[in-house]
NUROFI-595190 format. One record per residue (C-alpha): residue number from 1; residue in three letters; x, y, z; chain. Coordinates in steps of 0.1 Angstrom, whole numbers. Layout:
REM residues N
[NUM 'ALA' [X Y Z] 'A']
...
***
This chain:
REM residues 176
[1 'ASN' [-155 549 289] 'A']
[2 'PHE' [-145 524 267] 'A']
[3 'GLU' [-111 518 285] 'A']
[4 'LEU' [-127 521 317] 'A']
[5 'ILE' [-152 493 308] 'A']
[6 'ARG' [-125 472 298] 'A']
[7 'LYS' [-106 475 328] 'A']
[8 'ASN' [-141 465 347] 'A']
[9 'ILE' [-145 497 362] 'A']
[10 'ASN' [-178 516 360] 'A']
[11 'PRO' [-172 549 342] 'A']
[12 'LEU' [-202 564 363] 'A']
[13 'THR' [-189 556 397] 'A']
[14 'GLY' [-150 549 390] 'A']
[15 'LYS' [-157 514 413] 'A']
[16 'LYS' [-154 481 400] 'A']
[17 'LEU' [-185 474 372] 'A']
[18 'THR' [-189 437 381] 'A']
[19 'PRO' [-186 420 414] 'A']
[20 'ARG' [-164 390 401] 'A']
[21 'ASN' [-153 380 366] 'A']
[22 'ARG' [-174 351 353] 'A']
[23 'GLU' [-152 324 337] 'A']
[24 'GLY' [-160 319 301] 'A']
[25 'GLY' [-184 348 301] 'A']
[26 'ILE' [-187 368 268] 'A']
[27 'ARG' [-168 405 276] 'A']
[28 'PHE' [-166 419 240] 'A']
[29 'TYR' [-180 414 206] 'A']
[30 'ASP' [-161 419 175] 'A']
[31 'PHE' [-180 435 148] 'A']
[32 'GLN' [-159 436 118] 'A']
[33 'CYS' [-168 451 86] 'A']
[34 'SER' [-146 446 54] 'A']
[35 'ALA' [-145 461 21] 'A']
[36 'GLN' [-147 439 -13] 'A']
[37 'LYS' [-110 429 -26] 'A']
[38 'SER' [-117 455 -55] 'A']
[39 'VAL' [-129 484 -31] 'A']
[40 'SER' [-99 476 -10] 'A']
[41 'ILE' [-72 476 -44] 'A']
[42 'MET' [-89 511 -59] 'A']
[43 'ALA' [-89 526 -20] 'A']
[44 'ILE' [-53 516 -12] 'A']
[45 'THR' [-33 507 -43] 'A']
[46 'LEU' [-50 533 -65] 'A']
[47 'ASP' [-51 559 -35] 'A']
[48 'ASP' [-91 565 -41] 'A']
[49 'ASP' [-96 584 -8] 'A']
[50 'ARG' [-133 586 -17] 'A']
[51 'LEU' [-134 546 -14] 'A']
[52 'ARG' [-122 550 21] 'A']
[53 'LYS' [-146 576 30] 'A']
[54 'ALA' [-172 553 17] 'A']
[55 'HIS' [-160 524 40] 'A']
[56 'LYS' [-159 547 71] 'A']
[57 'ASP' [-193 560 64] 'A']
[58 'SER' [-208 527 56] 'A']
[59 'LEU' [-192 517 90] 'A']
[60 'SER' [-208 545 108] 'A']
[61 'LEU' [-241 536 97] 'A']
[62 'ALA' [-240 502 104] 'A']
[63 'LEU' [-229 509 142] 'A']
[64 'LYS' [-258 533 143] 'A']
[65 'GLU' [-281 505 135] 'A']
[66 'LEU' [-263 482 155] 'A']
[67 'GLU' [-267 505 187] 'A']
[68 'ARG' [-304 504 179] 'A']
[69 'PHE' [-307 470 189] 'A']
[70 'ALA' [-288 469 220] 'A']
[71 'ALA' [-306 454 246] 'A']
[72 'CYS' [-306 439 283] 'A']
[73 'ARG' [-326 417 303] 'A']
[74 'ASP' [-357 431 322] 'A']
[75 'ASN' [-356 421 354] 'A']
[76 'SER' [-386 445 365] 'A']
[77 'LYS' [-407 416 376] 'A']
[78 'PRO' [-386 393 397] 'A']
[79 'GLY' [-394 356 391] 'A']
[80 'THR' [-409 362 358] 'A']
[81 'LEU' [-393 358 322] 'A']
[82 'LEU' [-400 390 302] 'A']
[83 'PRO' [-386 398 267] 'A']
[84 'PRO' [-354 418 265] 'A']
[85 'LYS' [-356 455 271] 'A']
[86 'THR' [-339 477 246] 'A']
[87 'THR' [-315 504 256] 'A']
[88 'GLY' [-302 516 224] 'A']
[89 'ASN' [-265 522 236] 'A']
[90 'ILE' [-236 504 230] 'A']
[91 'CYS' [-198 513 243] 'A']
[92 'ALA' [-170 502 213] 'A']
[93 'SER' [-140 514 202] 'A']
[94 'VAL' [-130 510 165] 'A']
[95 'PHE' [-98 505 148] 'A']
[96 'HIS' [-89 507 109] 'A']
[97 'HIS' [-70 486 88] 'A']
[98 'ASP' [-60 489 53] 'A']
[99 'ALA' [-39 456 49] 'A']
[100 'SER' [-46 416 58] 'A']
[101 'ARG' [-24 397 78] 'A']
[102 'SER' [-6 385 45] 'A']
[103 'LEU' [-1 423 38] 'A']
[104 'ASP' [-28 425 8] 'A']
[105 'PRO' [-50 456 3] 'A']
[106 'GLN' [-77 448 26] 'A']
[107 'LEU' [-97 482 40] 'A']
[108 'HIS' [-116 468 71] 'A']
[109 'SER' [-125 476 106] 'A']
[110 'HIS' [-131 460 140] 'A']
[111 'CYS' [-153 477 161] 'A']
[112 'VAL' [-148 460 195] 'A']
[113 'VAL' [-178 463 213] 'A']
[114 'ALA' [-182 458 254] 'A']
[115 'ASN' [-205 436 269] 'A']
[116 'ALA' [-222 466 285] 'A']
[117 'THR' [-250 487 280] 'A']
[118 'TYR' [-265 516 303] 'A']
[119 'ASP' [-303 507 315] 'A']
[120 'GLU' [-319 538 322] 'A']
[121 'ARG' [-345 526 344] 'A']
[122 'THR' [-323 508 369] 'A']
[123 'LYS' [-295 538 363] 'A']
[124 'ARG' [-267 509 360] 'A']
[125 'ILE' [-245 497 333] 'A']
[126 'VAL' [-256 461 328] 'A']
[127 'SER' [-247 431 305] 'A']
[128 'LEU' [-263 431 268] 'A']
[129 'GLN' [-283 404 258] 'A']
[130 'GLU' [-262 379 240] 'A']
[131 'SER' [-285 364 216] 'A']
[132 'ASP' [-301 394 206] 'A']
[133 'MET' [-264 412 198] 'A']
[134 'VAL' [-252 382 176] 'A']
[135 'LYS' [-287 386 154] 'A']
[136 'ALA' [-279 427 155] 'A']
[137 'ILE' [-240 421 145] 'A']
[138 'ARG' [-253 399 114] 'A']
[139 'TYR' [-278 425 104] 'A']
[140 'ALA' [-256 454 110] 'A']
[141 'GLY' [-230 437 87] 'A']
[142 'LYS' [-257 434 59] 'A']
[143 'VAL' [-263 470 63] 'A']
[144 'TYR' [-225 480 63] 'A']
[145 'GLN' [-228 459 28] 'A']
[146 'ASN' [-256 476 13] 'A']
[147 'GLU' [-245 510 21] 'A']
[148 'LEU' [-209 505 10] 'A']
[149 'ALA' [-224 492 -26] 'A']
[150 'LYS' [-247 526 -25] 'A']
[151 'ASN' [-214 548 -18] 'A']
[152 'VAL' [-192 530 -46] 'A']
[153 'ILE' [-219 535 -69] 'A']
[154 'LYS' [-218 574 -58] 'A']
[155 'CYS' [-183 577 -61] 'A']
[156 'GLY' [-187 567 -99] 'A']
[157 'TYR' [-181 531 -100] 'A']
[158 'ASP' [-201 504 -115] 'A']
[159 'ILE' [-205 473 -94] 'A']
[160 'LYS' [-218 435 -103] 'A']
[161 'GLU' [-233 416 -76] 'A']
[162 'LYS' [-213 383 -64] 'A']
[163 'ILE' [-236 355 -64] 'A']
[164 'ASN' [-226 318 -49] 'A']
[165 'SER' [-233 284 -63] 'A']
[166 'LYS' [-268 284 -44] 'A']
[167 'GLY' [-277 317 -63] 'A']
[168 'ILE' [-276 338 -29] 'A']
[169 'ILE' [-260 373 -35] 'A']
[170 'GLU' [-229 371 -10] 'A']
[171 'GLY' [-219 412 -20] 'A']
[172 'PHE' [-205 428 -48] 'A']
[173 'GLU' [-172 440 -66] 'A']
[174 'ILE' [-163 468 -88] 'A']
[175 'THR' [-164 458 -122] 'A']
[176 'GLY' [-137 464 -146] 'A']
***
């Protein structure tokens, strides 16, 4: 389904998904989850597959949370501005990587989310609500980080919170 949507083909009908391609419109969202440097080093350099699994499990939960917030415009009352309607579904493709561009160990995944969701009421594939999606991506990123911290601890590692100069927790690293 993702490949068809990417090609602007409706997977339900085989016809063109949108009547025209809007210039400047959002076609995809990049939801990227990246493990901390210490997690990446332990997983890749020291070959701890438990941490690779911890990353993928954390990503899976974050994607489920992201999907819960998928919404579209509610056009059920023409001429009336209604709040977005939750659809609860997305179409995404996930790409896993274990190195940065400079080839340092960097366990991360790109989730390319199509700007499309299935509206059960109209039985159509429609655009996601942009502002809701941007907020949901930020939230899902936090879900990923929190779940990864729990999973790293379950693997037997101790972690330490990473705090910025303003005293805000920005993540964690494996201690030692």
